[in-house]
N, CA, C and O atoms as a GROMACS GRO file, in nm:
protein
  592
    1UNK      N    1   3.010  11.946  16.460
    1UNK     CA    2   3.012  11.807  16.500
    1UNK      C    3   3.119  11.789  16.606
    1UNK      O    4   3.230  11.840  16.591
    2UNK      N    5   3.086  11.719  16.710
    2UNK     CA    6   3.182  11.698  16.819
    2UNK      C    7   3.246  11.561  16.807
    2UNK      O    8   3.180  11.462  16.773
    3UNK      N    9   3.374  11.556  16.835
    3UNK     CA   10   3.446  11.430  16.835
    3UNK      C   11   3.492  11.398  16.976
    3UNK      O   12   3.601  11.344  16.995
    4UNK      N   13   3.411  11.431  17.077
    4UNK     CA   14   3.449  11.408  17.216
    4UNK      C   15   3.485  11.260  17.238
    4UNK      O   16   3.577  11.230  17.315
    5UNK      N   17   3.415  11.171  17.173
    5UNK     CA   18   3.452  11.030  17.172
    5UNK      C   19   3.514  11.005  17.037
    5UNK      O   20   3.444  11.007  16.936
    6UNK      N   21   3.645  10.981  17.032
    6UNK     CA   22   3.710  10.966  16.902
    6UNK      C   23   3.643  10.859  16.817
    6UNK      O   24   3.615  10.749  16.864
    7UNK      N   25   3.619  10.892  16.691
    7UNK     CA   26   3.557  10.799  16.598
    7UNK      C   27   3.662  10.743  16.504
    7UNK      O   28   3.630  10.698  16.394
    8UNK      N   29   3.787  10.744  16.548
    8UNK     CA   30   3.893  10.695  16.461
    8UNK      C   31   3.964  10.577  16.525
    8UNK      O   32   3.961  10.558  16.647
    9UNK      N   33   4.028  10.500  16.440
    9UNK     CA   34   4.100  10.382  16.482
    9UNK      C   35   4.236  10.422  16.540
    9UNK      O   36   4.315  10.489  16.473
   10UNK      N   37   4.261  10.381  16.664
   10UNK     CA   38   4.389  10.412  16.727
   10UNK      C   39   4.454  10.283  16.773
   10UNK      O   40   4.385  10.188  16.811
   11UNK      N   41   4.586  10.279  16.769
   11UNK     CA   42   4.655  10.160  16.819
   11UNK      C   43   4.640  10.151  16.971
   11UNK      O   44   4.627  10.252  17.039
   12UNK      N   45   4.644  10.032  17.021
   12UNK     CA   46   4.636  10.010  17.165
   12UNK      C   47   4.752  10.082  17.232
   12UNK      O   48   4.867  10.075  17.188
   13UNK      N   49   4.720  10.152  17.340
   13UNK     CA   50   4.824  10.215  17.419
   13UNK      C   51   4.856  10.358  17.382
   13UNK      O   52   4.943  10.419  17.445
   14UNK      N   53   4.788  10.414  17.282
   14UNK     CA   54   4.816  10.553  17.246
   14UNK      C   55   4.778  10.644  17.363
   14UNK      O   56   4.669  10.632  17.419
   15UNK      N   57   4.868  10.733  17.398
   15UNK     CA   58   4.849  10.825  17.510
   15UNK      C   59   4.717  10.902  17.493
   15UNK      O   60   4.696  10.964  17.389
   16UNK      N   61   4.628  10.899  17.592
   16UNK     CA   62   4.500  10.971  17.583
   16UNK      C   63   4.518  11.122  17.558
   16UNK      O   64   4.431  11.185  17.499
   17UNK      N   65   4.630  11.178  17.602
   17UNK     CA   66   4.654  11.321  17.576
   17UNK      C   67   4.672  11.346  17.427
   17UNK      O   68   4.630  11.450  17.376
   18UNK      N   69   4.734  11.251  17.358
   18UNK     CA   70   4.753  11.264  17.213
   18UNK      C   71   4.619  11.253  17.142
   18UNK      O   72   4.590  11.328  17.049
   19UNK      N   73   4.537  11.158  17.186
   19UNK     CA   74   4.404  11.144  17.126
   19UNK      C   75   4.325  11.274  17.143
   19UNK      O   76   4.263  11.321  17.047
   20UNK      N   77   4.327  11.331  17.262
   20UNK     CA   78   4.256  11.457  17.286
   20UNK      C   79   4.313  11.569  17.199
   20UNK      O   80   4.237  11.649  17.145
   21UNK      N   81   4.444  11.575  17.185
   21UNK     CA   82   4.507  11.676  17.102
   21UNK      C   83   4.457  11.665  16.959
   21UNK      O   84   4.421  11.766  16.898
   22UNK      N   85   4.454  11.544  16.905
   22UNK     CA   86   4.409  11.522  16.767
   22UNK      C   87   4.265  11.568  16.750
   22UNK      O   88   4.233  11.640  16.656
   23UNK      N   89   4.180  11.526  16.841
   23UNK     CA   90   4.038  11.566  16.836
   23UNK      C   91   4.025  11.717  16.841
   23UNK      O   92   3.956  11.777  16.758
   24UNK      N   93   4.092  11.780  16.937
   24UNK     CA   94   4.083  11.925  16.953
   24UNK      C   95   4.142  12.000  16.833
   24UNK      O   96   4.087  12.101  16.790
   25UNK      N   97   4.253  11.950  16.779
   25UNK     CA   98   4.317  12.017  16.666
   25UNK      C   99   4.226  12.020  16.544
   25UNK      O  100   4.210  12.125  16.481
   26UNK      N  101   4.166  11.908  16.510
   26UNK     CA  102   4.082  11.906  16.390
   26UNK      C  103   3.949  11.977  16.412
   26UNK      O  104   3.891  12.030  16.317
   27UNK      N  105   3.899  11.979  16.534
   27UNK     CA  106   3.782  12.063  16.562
   27UNK      C  107   3.817  12.210  16.540
   27UNK      O  108   3.738  12.285  16.483
   28UNK      N  109   3.936  12.252  16.586
   28UNK     CA  110   3.980  12.390  16.565
   28UNK      C  111   4.002  12.417  16.417
   28UNK      O  112   3.971  12.527  16.369
   29UNK      N  113   4.053  12.320  16.343
   29UNK     CA  114   4.075  12.338  16.200
   29UNK      C  115   3.943  12.362  16.126
   29UNK      O  116   3.940  12.432  16.025
   30UNK      N  117   3.835  12.305  16.177
   30UNK     CA  118   3.703  12.320  16.114
   30UNK      C  119   3.630  12.446  16.156
   30UNK      O  120   3.529  12.482  16.096
   31UNK      N  121   3.678  12.514  16.259
   31UNK     CA  122   3.613  12.634  16.312
   31UNK      C  123   3.702  12.755  16.284
   31UNK      O  124   3.807  12.770  16.347
   32UNK      N  125   3.661  12.842  16.191
   32UNK     CA  126   3.748  12.955  16.155
   32UNK      C  127   3.775  13.052  16.270
   32UNK      O  128   3.867  13.134  16.261
   33UNK      N  129   3.697  13.045  16.378
   33UNK     CA  130   3.718  13.135  16.491
   33UNK      C  131   3.799  13.072  16.604
   33UNK      O  132   3.830  13.139  16.703
   34UNK      N  133   3.832  12.946  16.591
   34UNK     CA  134   3.904  12.875  16.698
   34UNK      C  135   4.050  12.919  16.706
   34UNK      O  136   4.106  12.972  16.610
   35UNK      N  137   4.109  12.896  16.822
   35UNK     CA  138   4.249  12.932  16.847
   35UNK      C  139   4.340  12.823  16.790
   35UNK      O  140   4.397  12.742  16.864
   36UNK      N  141   4.352  12.821  16.661
   36UNK     CA  142   4.426  12.720  16.587
   36UNK      C  143   4.576  12.726  16.614
   36UNK      O  144   4.642  12.622  16.623
   37UNK      N  145   4.629  12.843  16.628
   37UNK     CA  146   4.773  12.862  16.637
   37UNK      C  147   4.832  12.804  16.766
   37UNK      O  148   4.950  12.772  16.771
   38UNK      N  149   4.750  12.792  16.870
   38UNK     CA  150   4.800  12.742  16.998
   38UNK      C  151   4.842  12.595  16.993
   38UNK      O  152   4.902  12.545  17.088
   39UNK      N  153   4.812  12.526  16.885
   39UNK     CA  154   4.851  12.386  16.869
   39UNK      C  155   4.996  12.372  16.820
   39UNK      O  156   5.049  12.261  16.812
   40UNK      N  157   5.059  12.486  16.786
   40UNK     CA  158   5.195  12.485  16.731
   40UNK      C  159   5.294  12.549  16.828
   40UNK      O  160   5.260  12.641  16.901
   41UNK      N  161   5.417  12.497  16.825
   41UNK     CA  162   5.528  12.564  16.894
   41UNK      C  163   5.544  12.702  16.828
   41UNK      O  164   5.510  12.717  16.711
   42UNK      N  165   5.595  12.802  16.900
   42UNK     CA  166   5.613  12.936  16.839
   42UNK      C  167   5.694  12.933  16.710
   42UNK      O  168   5.668  13.011  16.618
   43UNK      N  169   5.792  12.844  16.703
   43UNK     CA  170   5.872  12.833  16.581
   43UNK      C  171   5.829  12.712  16.497
   43UNK      O  172   5.906  12.661  16.416
   44UNK      N  173   5.705  12.668  16.518
   44UNK     CA  174   5.654  12.550  16.449
   44UNK      C  175   5.648  12.570  16.298
   44UNK      O  176   5.652  12.682  16.247
   45UNK      N  177   5.637  12.459  16.230
   45UNK     CA  178   5.638  12.460  16.084
   45UNK      C  179   5.519  12.380  16.034
   45UNK      O  180   5.483  12.277  16.090
   46UNK      N  181   5.457  12.429  15.925
   46UNK     CA  182   5.350  12.358  15.857
   46UNK      C  183   5.395  12.339  15.712
   46UNK      O  184   5.435  12.435  15.646
   47UNK      N  185   5.388  12.216  15.665
   47UNK     CA  186   5.422  12.185  15.526
   47UNK      C  187   5.297  12.131  15.460
   47UNK      O  188   5.238  12.033  15.506
   48UNK      N  189   5.258  12.195  15.350
   48UNK     CA  190   5.132  12.162  15.284
   48UNK      C  191   5.162  12.100  15.147
   48UNK      O  192   5.239  12.154  15.068
   49UNK      N  193   5.099  11.987  15.124
   49UNK     CA  194   5.097  11.921  14.993
   49UNK      C  195   5.219  11.937  14.906
   49UNK      O  196   5.316  11.864  14.920
   50UNK      N  197   5.214  12.032  14.815
   50UNK     CA  198   5.316  12.048  14.713
   50UNK      C  199   5.444  12.110  14.763
   50UNK      O  200   5.527  12.152  14.683
   51UNK      N  201   5.464  12.116  14.893
   51UNK     CA  202   5.590  12.164  14.945
   51UNK      C  203   5.587  12.304  15.000
   51UNK      O  204   5.691  12.358  15.037
   52UNK      N  205   5.468  12.367  15.006
   52UNK     CA  206   5.460  12.500  15.066
   52UNK      C  207   5.491  12.487  15.215
   52UNK      O  208   5.422  12.415  15.287
   53UNK      N  209   5.596  12.557  15.259
   53UNK     CA  210   5.638  12.550  15.397
   53UNK      C  211   5.610  12.683  15.466
   53UNK      O  212   5.650  12.789  15.417
   54UNK      N  213   5.543  12.677  15.579
   54UNK     CA  214   5.512  12.795  15.659
   54UNK      C  215   5.591  12.784  15.788
   54UNK      O  216   5.580  12.684  15.860
   55UNK      N  217   5.670  12.885  15.819
   55UNK     CA  218   5.757  12.883  15.936
   55UNK      C  219   5.708  12.982  16.041
   55UNK      O  220   5.698  13.101  16.012
   56UNK      N  221   5.677  12.935  16.160
   56UNK     CA  222   5.641  13.021  16.272
   56UNK      C  223   5.494  13.060  16.276
   56UNK      O  224   5.420  13.044  16.178
   57UNK      N  225   5.454  13.110  16.391
   57UNK     CA  226   5.313  13.145  16.414
   57UNK      C  227   5.258  13.243  16.312
   57UNK      O  228   5.146  13.224  16.264
   58UNK      N  229   5.334  13.347  16.279
   58UNK     CA  230   5.282  13.451  16.188
   58UNK      C  231   5.246  13.393  16.052
   58UNK      O  232   5.140  13.423  15.998
   59UNK      N  233   5.333  13.311  15.996
   59UNK     CA  234   5.308  13.252  15.863
   59UNK      C  235   5.192  13.153  15.867
   59UNK      O  236   5.108  13.151  15.777
   60UNK      N  237   5.187  13.071  15.971
   60UNK     CA  238   5.077  12.973  15.984
   60UNK      C  239   4.945  13.046  16.002
   60UNK      O  240   4.844  13.009  15.942
   61UNK      N  241   4.944  13.150  16.084
   61UNK     CA  242   4.822  13.227  16.106
   61UNK      C  243   4.776  13.298  15.979
   61UNK      O  244   4.656  13.305  15.953
   62UNK      N  245   4.868  13.351  15.901
   62UNK     CA  246   4.832  13.419  15.776
   62UNK      C  247   4.764  13.320  15.681
   62UNK      O  248   4.664  13.353  15.617
   63UNK      N  249   4.818  13.200  15.671
   63UNK     CA  250   4.758  13.096  15.585
   63UNK      C  251   4.622  13.058  15.638
   63UNK      O  252   4.527  13.041  15.561
   64UNK      N  253   4.610  13.046  15.767
   64UNK     CA  254   4.482  13.012  15.831
   64UNK      C  255   4.377  13.116  15.799
   64UNK      O  256   4.264  13.082  15.765
   65UNK      N  257   4.412  13.243  15.809
   65UNK     CA  258   4.317  13.351  15.780
   65UNK      C  259   4.276  13.350  15.633
   65UNK      O  260   4.161  13.377  15.601
   66UNK      N  261   4.370  13.320  15.545
   66UNK     CA  262   4.340  13.314  15.402
   66UNK      C  263   4.238  13.203  15.375
   66UNK      O  264   4.140  13.225  15.304
   67UNK      N  265   4.262  13.085  15.430
   67UNK     CA  266   4.172  12.971  15.410
   67UNK      C  267   4.036  12.997  15.476
   67UNK      O  268   3.932  12.964  15.419
   68UNK      N  269   4.036  13.056  15.594
   68UNK     CA  270   3.912  13.080  15.668
   68UNK      C  271   3.821  13.181  15.600
   68UNK      O  272   3.701  13.180  15.624
   69UNK      N  273   3.877  13.266  15.515
   69UNK     CA  274   3.795  13.368  15.450
   69UNK      C  275   3.761  13.335  15.305
   69UNK      O  276   3.710  13.420  15.233
   70UNK      N  277   3.789  13.212  15.261
   70UNK     CA  278   3.754  13.172  15.125
   70UNK      C  279   3.602  13.186  15.107
   70UNK      O  280   3.525  13.126  15.182
   71UNK      N  281   3.562  13.261  15.011
   71UNK     CA  282   3.420  13.295  14.994
   71UNK      C  283   3.333  13.178  14.946
   71UNK      O  284   3.212  13.178  14.970
   72UNK      N  285   3.393  13.081  14.880
   72UNK     CA  286   3.313  12.970  14.829
   72UNK      C  287   3.304  12.852  14.925
   72UNK      O  288   3.242  12.750  14.893
   73UNK      N  289   3.364  12.863  15.045
   73UNK     CA  290   3.359  12.756  15.145
   73UNK      C  291   3.279  12.805  15.266
   73UNK      O  292   3.309  12.910  15.322
   74UNK      N  293   3.178  12.730  15.304
   74UNK     CA  294   3.098  12.769  15.420
   74UNK      C  295   3.128  12.684  15.544
   74UNK      O  296   3.116  12.732  15.656
   75UNK      N  297   3.167  12.559  15.522
   75UNK     CA  298   3.201  12.471  15.635
   75UNK      C  299   3.314  12.377  15.594
   75UNK      O  300   3.339  12.354  15.476
   76UNK      N  301   3.381  12.325  15.696
   76UNK     CA  302   3.486  12.224  15.677
   76UNK      C  303   3.460  12.112  15.777
   76UNK      O  304   3.414  12.136  15.889
   77UNK      N  305   3.490  11.990  15.736
   77UNK     CA  306   3.477  11.878  15.828
   77UNK      C  307   3.593  11.780  15.805
   77UNK      O  308   3.595  11.705  15.707
   78UNK      N  309   3.689  11.784  15.898
   78UNK     CA  310   3.798  11.687  15.899
   78UNK      C  311   3.751  11.566  15.979
   78UNK      O  312   3.695  11.581  16.088
   79UNK      N  313   3.772  11.449  15.925
   79UNK     CA  314   3.741  11.327  15.998
   79UNK      C  315   3.866  11.239  15.997
   79UNK      O  316   3.911  11.192  15.893
   80UNK      N  317   3.920  11.219  16.116
   80UNK     CA  318   4.037  11.132  16.130
   80UNK      C  319   3.989  10.989  16.131
   80UNK      O  320   3.892  10.954  16.199
   81UNK      N  321   4.058  10.904  16.054
   81UNK     CA  322   4.016  10.765  16.046
   81UNK      C  323   4.114  10.669  16.112
   81UNK      O  324   4.074  10.573  16.177
   82UNK      N  325   4.243  10.695  16.095
   82UNK     CA  326   4.344  10.606  16.154
   82UNK      C  327   4.459  10.689  16.208
   82UNK      O  328   4.494  10.793  16.154
   83UNK      N  329   4.516  10.641  16.317
   83UNK     CA  330   4.629  10.707  16.381
   83UNK      C  331   4.734  10.601  16.414
   83UNK      O  332   4.703  10.494  16.465
   84UNK      N  333   4.860  10.635  16.384
   84UNK     CA  334   4.973  10.548  16.416
   84UNK      C  335   5.080  10.633  16.483
   84UNK      O  336   5.083  10.755  16.463
   85UNK      N  337   5.167  10.572  16.560
   85UNK     CA  338   5.279  10.647  16.614
   85UNK      C  339   5.408  10.573  16.586
   85UNK      O  340   5.411  10.451  16.571
   86UNK      N  341   5.519  10.652  16.578
   86UNK     CA  342   5.647  10.596  16.537
   86UNK      C  343   5.746  10.583  16.651
   86UNK      O  344   5.854  10.526  16.633
   87UNK      N  345   5.712  10.633  16.768
   87UNK     CA  346   5.806  10.625  16.880
   87UNK      C  347   5.730  10.608  17.010
   87UNK      O  348   5.611  10.639  17.018
   88UNK      N  349   5.798  10.558  17.112
   88UNK     CA  350   5.733  10.529  17.239
   88UNK      C  351   5.690  10.654  17.313
   88UNK      O  352   5.602  10.648  17.399
   89UNK      N  353   5.749  10.767  17.282
   89UNK     CA  354   5.712  10.892  17.347
   89UNK      C  355   5.595  10.963  17.282
   89UNK      O  356   5.557  11.072  17.324
   90UNK      N  357   5.538  10.903  17.179
   90UNK     CA  358   5.423  10.960  17.106
   90UNK      C  359   5.454  11.097  17.048
   90UNK      O  360   5.366  11.182  17.042
   91UNK      N  361   5.576  11.119  17.007
   91UNK     CA  362   5.615  11.250  16.952
   91UNK      C  363   5.602  11.256  16.801
   91UNK      O  364   5.605  11.364  16.744
   92UNK      N  365   5.589  11.141  16.736
   92UNK     CA  366   5.586  11.132  16.591
   92UNK      C  367   5.462  11.052  16.551
   92UNK      O  368   5.459  10.930  16.566
   93UNK      N  369   5.360  11.122  16.500
   93UNK     CA  370   5.228  11.063  16.476
   93UNK      C  371   5.195  11.070  16.328
   93UNK      O  372   5.220  11.172  16.263
   94UNK      N  373   5.140  10.963  16.274
   94UNK     CA  374   5.091  10.957  16.136
   94UNK      C  375   4.941  10.939  16.140
   94UNK      O  376   4.889  10.855  16.215
   95UNK      N  377   4.870  11.018  16.060
   95UNK     CA  378   4.723  11.014  16.060
   95UNK      C  379   4.671  11.002  15.917
   95UNK      O  380   4.734  11.049  15.822
   96UNK      N  381   4.556  10.940  15.903
   96UNK     CA  382   4.484  10.934  15.777
   96UNK      C  383   4.340  10.976  15.804
   96UNK      O  384   4.284  10.945  15.909
   97UNK      N  385   4.280  11.048  15.707
   97UNK     CA  386   4.143  11.090  15.725
   97UNK      C  387   4.085  11.147  15.598
   97UNK      O  388   4.139  11.131  15.489
   98UNK      N  389   3.971  11.214  15.615
   98UNK     CA  390   3.904  11.278  15.503
   98UNK      C  391   3.870  11.422  15.539
   98UNK      O  392   3.864  11.459  15.656
   99UNK      N  393   3.848  11.501  15.436
   99UNK     CA  394   3.808  11.641  15.450
   99UNK      C  395   3.696  11.667  15.353
   99UNK      O  396   3.704  11.633  15.234
  100UNK      N  397   3.591  11.728  15.403
  100UNK     CA  398   3.475  11.762  15.320
  100UNK      C  399   3.439  11.908  15.344
  100UNK      O  400   3.449  11.958  15.456
  101UNK      N  401   3.397  11.975  15.238
  101UNK     CA  402   3.361  12.116  15.247
  101UNK      C  403   3.214  12.135  15.216
  101UNK      O  404   3.158  12.068  15.129
  102UNK      N  405   3.150  12.228  15.288
  102UNK     CA  406   3.021  12.281  15.248
  102UNK      C  407   3.050  12.402  15.160
  102UNK      O  408   3.129  12.489  15.198
  103UNK      N  409   2.989  12.408  15.044
  103UNK     CA  410   3.018  12.513  14.948
  103UNK      C  411   2.909  12.620  14.947
  103UNK      O  412   2.795  12.594  14.984
  104UNK      N  413   2.947  12.738  14.905
  104UNK     CA  414   2.856  12.853  14.907
  104UNK      C  415   2.733  12.831  14.820
  104UNK      O  416   2.630  12.894  14.843
  105UNK      N  417   2.742  12.744  14.720
  105UNK     CA  418   2.626  12.720  14.634
  105UNK      C  419   2.528  12.619  14.695
  105UNK      O  420   2.431  12.578  14.631
  106UNK      N  421   2.555  12.578  14.821
  106UNK     CA  422   2.466  12.487  14.892
  106UNK      C  423   2.500  12.340  14.874
  106UNK      O  424   2.432  12.254  14.931
  107UNK      N  425   2.601  12.308  14.798
  107UNK     CA  426   2.640  12.169  14.776
  107UNK      C  427   2.754  12.130  14.869
  107UNK      O  428   2.815  12.215  14.935
  108UNK      N  429   2.782  12.001  14.872
  108UNK     CA  430   2.894  11.948  14.948
  108UNK      C  431   3.002  11.904  14.850
  108UNK      O  432   2.970  11.853  14.743
  109UNK      N  433   3.125  11.924  14.886
  109UNK     CA  434   3.235  11.871  14.806
  109UNK      C  435   3.241  11.721  14.824
  109UNK      O  436   3.183  11.667  14.919
  110UNK      N  437   3.310  11.653  14.734
  110UNK     CA  438   3.339  11.512  14.764
  110UNK      C  439   3.432  11.505  14.885
  110UNK      O  440   3.492  11.606  14.923
  111UNK      N  441   3.444  11.389  14.945
  111UNK     CA  442   3.539  11.371  15.054
  111UNK      C  443   3.678  11.353  14.996
  111UNK      O  444   3.699  11.268  14.909
  112UNK      N  445   3.772  11.433  15.044
  112UNK     CA  446   3.910  11.424  15.000
  112UNK      C  447   3.988  11.348  15.106
  112UNK      O  448   3.979  11.378  15.225
  113UNK      N  449   4.065  11.250  15.064
  113UNK     CA  450   4.150  11.177  15.157
  113UNK      C  451   4.277  11.256  15.181
  113UNK      O  452   4.329  11.322  15.091
  114UNK      N  453   4.326  11.249  15.305
  114UNK     CA  454   4.451  11.315  15.340
  114UNK      C  455   4.533  11.224  15.430
  114UNK      O  456   4.482  11.132  15.494
  115UNK      N  457   4.661  11.253  15.433
  115UNK     CA  458   4.754  11.191  15.528
  115UNK      C  459   4.827  11.306  15.594
  115UNK      O  460   4.853  11.409  15.530
  116UNK      N  461   4.861  11.291  15.720
  116UNK     CA  462   4.931  11.398  15.791
  116UNK      C  463   5.031  11.338  15.888
  116UNK      O  464   5.019  11.225  15.934
  117UNK      N  465   5.130  11.420  15.918
  117UNK     CA  466   5.228  11.383  16.019
  117UNK      C  467   5.233  11.496  16.122
  117UNK      O  468   5.248  11.612  16.086
  118UNK      N  469   5.221  11.460  16.248
  118UNK     CA  470   5.236  11.554  16.359
  118UNK      C  471   5.366  11.517  16.430
  118UNK      O  472   5.381  11.405  16.479
  119UNK      N  473   5.457  11.612  16.436
  119UNK     CA  474   5.581  11.592  16.509
  119UNK      C  475   5.581  11.691  16.624
  119UNK      O  476   5.588  11.812  16.603
  120UNK      N  477   5.573  11.640  16.746
  120UNK     CA  478   5.563  11.725  16.863
  120UNK      C  479   5.700  11.769  16.911
  120UNK      O  480   5.800  11.700  16.894
  121UNK      N  481   5.702  11.887  16.973
  121UNK     CA  482   5.824  11.936  17.036
  121UNK      C  483   5.856  11.854  17.160
  121UNK      O  484   5.785  11.759  17.191
  122UNK      N  485   5.960  11.891  17.230
  122UNK     CA  486   6.006  11.814  17.346
  122UNK      C  487   5.950  11.859  17.479
  122UNK      O  488   5.982  11.799  17.582
  123UNK      N  489   5.866  11.962  17.481
  123UNK     CA  490   5.811  12.009  17.608
  123UNK      C  491   5.700  11.914  17.655
  123UNK      O  492   5.648  11.834  17.577
  124UNK      N  493   5.666  11.924  17.781
  124UNK     CA  494   5.558  11.842  17.836
  124UNK      C  495   5.423  11.880  17.774
  124UNK      O  496   5.336  11.795  17.756
  125UNK      N  497   5.406  12.007  17.744
  125UNK     CA  498   5.282  12.052  17.682
  125UNK      C  499   5.285  12.013  17.535
  125UNK      O  500   5.379  12.045  17.463
  126UNK      N  501   5.181  11.943  17.491
  126UNK     CA  502   5.178  11.899  17.352
  126UNK      C  503   5.156  12.018  17.259
  126UNK      O  504   5.052  12.083  17.264
  127UNK      N  505   5.254  12.043  17.176
  127UNK     CA  506   5.245  12.142  17.068
  127UNK      C  507   5.327  12.088  16.953
  127UNK      O  508   5.430  12.024  16.972
  128UNK      N  509   5.279  12.114  16.832
  128UNK     CA  510   5.349  12.060  16.716
  128UNK      C  511   5.470  12.145  16.679
  128UNK      O  512   5.462  12.268  16.669
  129UNK      N  513   5.580  12.077  16.660
  129UNK     CA  514   5.698  12.139  16.603
  129UNK      C  515   5.683  12.143  16.451
  129UNK      O  516   5.728  12.236  16.384
  130UNK      N  517   5.618  12.037  16.398
  130UNK     CA  518   5.594  12.032  16.253
  130UNK      C  519   5.465  11.958  16.226
  130UNK      O  520   5.433  11.858  16.290
  131UNK      N  521   5.391  12.009  16.129
  131UNK     CA  522   5.269  11.945  16.081
  131UNK      C  523   5.279  11.940  15.929
  131UNK      O  524   5.289  12.044  15.864
  132UNK      N  525   5.276  11.820  15.873
  132UNK     CA  526   5.278  11.803  15.728
  132UNK      C  527   5.148  11.738  15.687
  132UNK      O  528   5.099  11.646  15.753
  133UNK      N  529   5.092  11.785  15.577
  133UNK     CA  530   4.969  11.726  15.527
  133UNK      C  531   4.980  11.705  15.377
  133UNK      O  532   5.032  11.789  15.304
  134UNK      N  533   4.929  11.590  15.332
  134UNK     CA  534   4.930  11.555  15.191
  134UNK      C  535   4.787  11.522  15.149
  134UNK      O  536   4.713  11.455  15.221
  135UNK      N  537   4.749  11.572  15.032
  135UNK     CA  538   4.621  11.535  14.971
  135UNK      C  539   4.627  11.568  14.823
  135UNK      O  540   4.722  11.632  14.777
  136UNK      N  541   4.528  11.525  14.749
  136UNK     CA  542   4.524  11.549  14.605
  136UNK      C  543   4.485  11.694  14.581
  136UNK      O  544   4.366  11.727  14.573
  137UNK      N  545   4.584  11.780  14.570
  137UNK     CA  546   4.556  11.924  14.561
  137UNK      C  547   4.492  11.964  14.429
  137UNK      O  548   4.418  12.062  14.425
  138UNK      N  549   4.517  11.891  14.320
  138UNK     CA  550   4.456  11.926  14.191
  138UNK      C  551   4.304  11.908  14.198
  138UNK      O  552   4.230  11.995  14.153
  139UNK      N  553   4.259  11.796  14.253
  139UNK     CA  554   4.114  11.773  14.267
  139UNK      C  555   4.051  11.873  14.362
  139UNK      O  556   3.942  11.923  14.338
  140UNK      N  557   4.122  11.901  14.470
  140UNK     CA  558   4.072  11.997  14.568
  140UNK      C  559   4.058  12.135  14.505
  140UNK      O  560   3.955  12.201  14.523
  141UNK      N  561   4.159  12.179  14.432
  141UNK     CA  562   4.155  12.310  14.366
  141UNK      C  563   4.039  12.317  14.267
  141UNK      O  564   3.971  12.419  14.260
  142UNK      N  565   4.016  12.210  14.191
  142UNK     CA  566   3.908  12.210  14.093
  142UNK      C  567   3.772  12.227  14.159
  142UNK      O  568   3.687  12.299  14.107
  143UNK      N  569   3.752  12.162  14.271
  143UNK     CA  570   3.623  12.172  14.341
  143UNK      C  571   3.605  12.309  14.408
  143UNK      O  572   3.496  12.365  14.408
  144UNK      N  573   3.713  12.363  14.464
  144UNK     CA  574   3.702  12.484  14.542
  144UNK      C  575   3.718  12.613  14.462
  144UNK      O  576   3.689  12.721  14.513
  145UNK      N  577   3.762  12.603  14.339
  145UNK     CA  578   3.776  12.723  14.257
  145UNK      C  579   3.639  12.781  14.226
  145UNK      O  580   3.546  12.708  14.192
  146UNK      N  581   3.626  12.915  14.239
  146UNK     CA  582   3.496  12.975  14.207
  146UNK      C  583   3.456  12.945  14.063
  146UNK      O  584   3.538  12.954  13.971
  147UNK      N  585   3.329  12.910  14.046
  147UNK     CA  586   3.278  12.880  13.912
  147UNK      C  587   3.256  13.011  13.836
  147UNK      O  588   3.210  13.110  13.894
  148UNK      N  589   3.288  13.011  13.709
  148UNK     CA  590   3.269  13.130  13.625
  148UNK      C  591   3.129  13.135  13.570
  148UNK      O  592   3.095  13.228  13.497
   0.00000   0.00000   0.00000
């Protein structure tokens, strides 16, 4: 699914480069072959739900490969619904959306709501210094755990 025209609510005046970054990032997150790591600063950090912190490209890429090879997941679909920013330079972004999985048994997972924070580095090229994501991990684990 393409998000070339953002289908999410954005505040007036949000930098179009940030909108494009968000669209491209979540498209890459849904494609296990996409160049996901290029969205992060080399020393970037990812913080997931219960406090798992991944530091640097190698750790983020290892997590990405683990998730991308999950045998019970066939597709992912992130849908951003709302975007807010906390500073005039658009360096601190808050997002809300949903995530849905296609499962190996041919069914779809329920839609899981998530919140995320993108904190960009200080360079002109948009890359995340930190990405934090929150969602109901217990429900997610229950749906994605292989059935016995």
